[in-house]
C-alpha positions in Angstrom: 86.9 91.5 110.3 84.8 92.8 107.3 84.4 96.5 106.9 80.8 97.8 106.9 79.1 99.8 104.2 76.3 101.7 105.9 73.6 103.2 103.7 69.9 104.1 103.6 66.9 102.0 102.9 67.1 100.1 99.7 64.2 101.2 97.4 64.6 98.0 95.3 64.3 95.4 98.1 63.4 95.1 101.7 65.6 92.0 102.0 68.7 92.9 104.1 70.8 90.5 102.0 70.3 93.0 99.1 71.5 96.0 101.0 74.0 97.9 98.8 74.1 95.0 96.4 75.7 95.7 93.0 72.3 95.2 91.3 70.1 96.4 89.9 71.9 98.6 87.5 72.1 102.3 88.7 71.4 101.4 92.3 73.6 102.8 95.1 75.4 99.4 95.5 75.9 99.2 91.8 77.4 102.7 91.7 79.8 101.8 94.6 80.9 98.6 92.8 81.4 100.5 89.5 83.6 103.1 91.3 85.8 100.3 92.6 86.0 98.9 89.1 87.2 102.2 87.8 90.3 101.5 89.9 90.6 97.8 89.1 88.3 94.9 88.2 86.4 93.7 91.2 84.1 90.7 90.7 80.6 91.2 92.0 81.0 88.2 94.3 84.1 89.6 95.8 82.3 92.9 96.5 79.3 91.1 98.0 81.5 89.0 100.3 84.1 91.6 101.2 81.8 94.0 103.1 79.0 93.8 105.6 76.3 95.7 103.8 73.7 97.4 105.9 70.9 99.9 105.3 70.1 101.6 108.6 66.8 103.3 107.7 65.4 105.6 105.1 65.3 109.3 105.4 61.9 109.5 103.7 60.2 107.0 106.1 58.0 108.2 109.0 60.3 107.5 111.9 60.9 110.5 114.1 64.4 111.8 114.8 64.5 110.2 118.3 63.6 106.8 116.8 66.3 107.1 114.1 68.8 108.0 116.8 67.8 104.9 118.7 68.3 102.8 115.6 71.7 104.4 115.2 72.5 103.8 118.9 71.6 100.1 118.5 73.8 99.8 115.4 76.8 101.3 117.2 76.3 99.2 120.3 76.4 96.0 118.1 79.8 96.9 116.4 82.9 94.9 117.2 85.8 97.0 118.6 88.1 98.1 115.8 85.4 97.9 113.1 85.8 100.1 110.0 82.5 101.6 108.9 81.9 103.5 105.6 79.0 105.8 106.1 77.2 106.8 102.9 75.6 110.2 103.1 75.8 113.3 105.3 72.4 112.8 107.0 73.3 109.3 108.1 76.7 110.6 109.3 74.9 113.2 111.4 72.6 110.5 113.0 75.6 108.2 113.8 77.6 111.1 115.1 74.8 112.1 117.4 75.1 108.9 119.4 78.9 108.7 119.7 80.9 110.1 122.6 83.2 111.6 120.0 81.8 113.4 117.0 82.3 112.8 113.3 82.9 115.5 110.8 81.6 115.2 107.3 85.2 114.7 106.1 85.4 113.1 102.7 87.5 110.0 102.7 89.9 110.6 105.6 89.5 108.1 108.4 88.2 109.3 111.8 88.4 107.3 114.9 85.6 107.7 117.4 84.5 105.4 120.2 87.0 102.8 119.2 85.8 102.5 115.5 87.2 103.8 112.3 84.7 105.8 110.4 85.0 106.8 106.7 82.4 109.1 105.1 81.3 109.3 101.5 78.5 111.2 99.9 75.6 108.8 99.3 76.0 107.1 95.9 72.5 107.7 94.7 71.9 109.0 91.2 70.8 112.3 92.8 74.3 113.0 94.3 75.9 115.5 91.9 79.3 115.1 93.5 79.8 111.9 91.6 79.2 113.6 88.3 82.9 114.5 88.7 85.1 111.6 87.4 87.9 112.6 89.9 85.5 112.2 92.8 84.3 108.8 91.6 87.9 107.7 91.2 88.8 108.9 94.7 85.8 107.1 96.3 86.7 104.0 94.3 90.3 104.1 95.5 89.2 104.4 99.1 86.9 101.5 98.8 89.5 99.3 97.1 92.0 100.2 99.8 89.5 99.2 102.5 88.8 96.0 100.7 92.5 95.2 100.3 93.3 95.9 104.0 90.4 93.8 105.1 91.4 90.8 103.0 95.2 91.2 103.3 95.3 91.5 99.5 97.3 94.8 99.2 98.5 95.4 95.7 101.1 97.8 94.6 
């Protein structure tokens, strides 16, 4: 089962196939892919095929909180038991947490199990997220993503 990268609305494309894609340069998907490449070379096609990439909604769009919670509720209801989901951003983490029977904490990197799913939280990889100005933070996020990729494909490397 492919792990899921869950982000916010893509400002470059409304096409769901482009959600968190490793293009254009400097997009959120490109930043994630680059962080993984800081750990080891990952072909763009491998990245594109290794994850289910979804943008749930945008924080700047006019939906009300209740509507965003309903979108989050629908997303969770469609998950397969045992899924691993990487949530990108604290606001999105809060919306997902609000619809779970167990709550999520904004814990960087460490897996959390709630409602039968494994949740991993990272700051959103937008260019406005200052946490990724720190090379160590980029490396830690890249290591986590590569580890998730390896475990999903059975390609663990020493």
